[in-house]
C-alpha positions as CSV (number, residue, x, y, z in Angstrom):
1,X,-7.7,-41.8,-1.5
2,X,-6.0,-42.9,-4.6
3,X,-4.7,-40.3,-7.1
4,X,-6.0,-40.9,-10.6
5,X,-4.2,-39.7,-13.7
6,X,-6.8,-36.9,-14.2
7,X,-6.0,-35.6,-10.7
8,X,-2.2,-35.9,-10.9
9,X,-0.5,-32.5,-10.6
10,X,1.2,-31.0,-13.6
11,X,4.7,-32.1,-12.6
12,X,3.6,-35.7,-12.7
13,X,1.8,-35.4,-16.0
14,X,4.5,-34.0,-18.1
15,X,8.0,-35.5,-18.5
16,X,11.1,-33.4,-17.8
17,X,12.4,-31.0,-18.8
18,X,9.3,-28.8,-18.1
19,X,10.5,-25.6,-19.8
20,X,7.6,-23.4,-18.9
21,X,5.9,-24.3,-15.6
22,X,3.7,-21.3,-15.4
23,X,3.1,-19.7,-18.8
24,X,0.7,-17.0,-17.6
25,X,3.2,-15.7,-15.0
26,X,6.0,-15.9,-17.6
27,X,4.0,-13.8,-20.0
28,X,3.1,-11.2,-17.4
29,X,6.8,-11.0,-16.3
30,X,7.9,-10.7,-19.9
31,X,5.4,-7.9,-20.6
32,X,6.5,-6.0,-17.5
33,X,10.2,-6.2,-18.5
34,X,9.4,-5.0,-22.0
35,X,7.3,-2.1,-20.7
36,X,10.1,-1.1,-18.3
37,X,12.5,-1.1,-21.2
38,X,10.2,0.8,-23.6
39,X,9.4,3.5,-21.0
40,X,12.8,4.1,-19.4
41,X,16.2,5.3,-20.4
42,X,19.7,3.9,-19.8
43,X,23.1,3.2,-21.2
44,X,23.4,0.5,-23.9
45,X,27.2,1.1,-24.4
46,X,28.6,4.0,-22.3
47,X,32.0,3.8,-24.0
48,X,30.4,4.4,-27.4
49,X,27.9,7.0,-26.1
50,X,24.9,4.8,-27.0
51,X,21.8,5.3,-24.9
52,X,18.2,4.0,-24.8
53,X,15.5,6.6,-24.4
54,X,11.8,6.2,-23.6
55,X,9.6,5.3,-26.6
56,X,7.5,8.4,-26.1
57,X,10.5,10.6,-26.2
58,X,11.9,8.8,-29.3
59,X,8.6,9.2,-31.2
60,X,8.5,12.9,-30.3
61,X,12.0,13.3,-31.7
62,X,11.0,11.6,-34.9
63,X,8.1,14.0,-35.3
64,X,10.4,16.9,-34.6
65,X,13.3,15.9,-36.7
66,X,11.8,13.5,-39.3
67,X,13.0,10.1,-40.3
68,X,16.6,9.5,-41.3
69,X,17.3,9.3,-45.0
70,X,19.7,6.8,-46.6
71,X,22.7,8.6,-48.2
72,X,22.5,8.3,-52.0
73,X,26.3,7.5,-52.2
74,X,25.6,4.1,-50.6
75,X,23.7,3.2,-53.8
76,X,20.2,1.7,-54.2
77,X,18.8,-0.9,-51.7
78,X,18.2,-4.4,-52.9
79,X,14.5,-3.6,-53.1
80,X,15.2,-0.6,-55.4
81,X,17.4,-2.7,-57.6
82,X,14.7,-5.4,-58.0
83,X,12.1,-2.7,-58.7
84,X,14.3,-1.2,-61.4
85,X,14.5,-4.7,-62.9
86,X,10.8,-4.9,-62.9
87,X,10.8,-8.0,-60.7
88,X,8.0,-8.6,-58.2
89,X,9.3,-8.1,-54.7
90,X,7.5,-9.3,-51.6
91,X,8.8,-7.5,-48.5
92,X,7.4,-7.5,-45.0
93,X,6.2,-4.2,-43.5
94,X,9.0,-4.3,-40.9
95,X,11.7,-4.8,-43.7
96,X,10.0,-2.0,-45.7
97,X,10.1,0.3,-42.7
98,X,13.8,-0.5,-42.2
99,X,14.6,0.2,-45.8
100,X,12.2,3.2,-46.0
101,X,10.2,1.8,-48.9
102,X,6.6,1.0,-49.5
103,X,5.7,-2.7,-49.6
């Protein structure tokens, strides 16, 4: 019989460009790629000697060596300057971690 709009397949319902035809498969593929990256090592820039190490190994090294500390000769961070001025500073947890300060 006749195809009604409710029965039309997805390619007929949505105009082009259809950027994400199968979002569930796209998500699974993305997660698989990210997990492979997180759990494997490899060269990022061989000429500069920059490598990627598995996340578990990286966390073990942080526990063993501790977090890096910002050299004092670089001066205070923007957050520290604002705190010294007494200004209220809103900072995301990710930015706080990057600058080694408490939000």
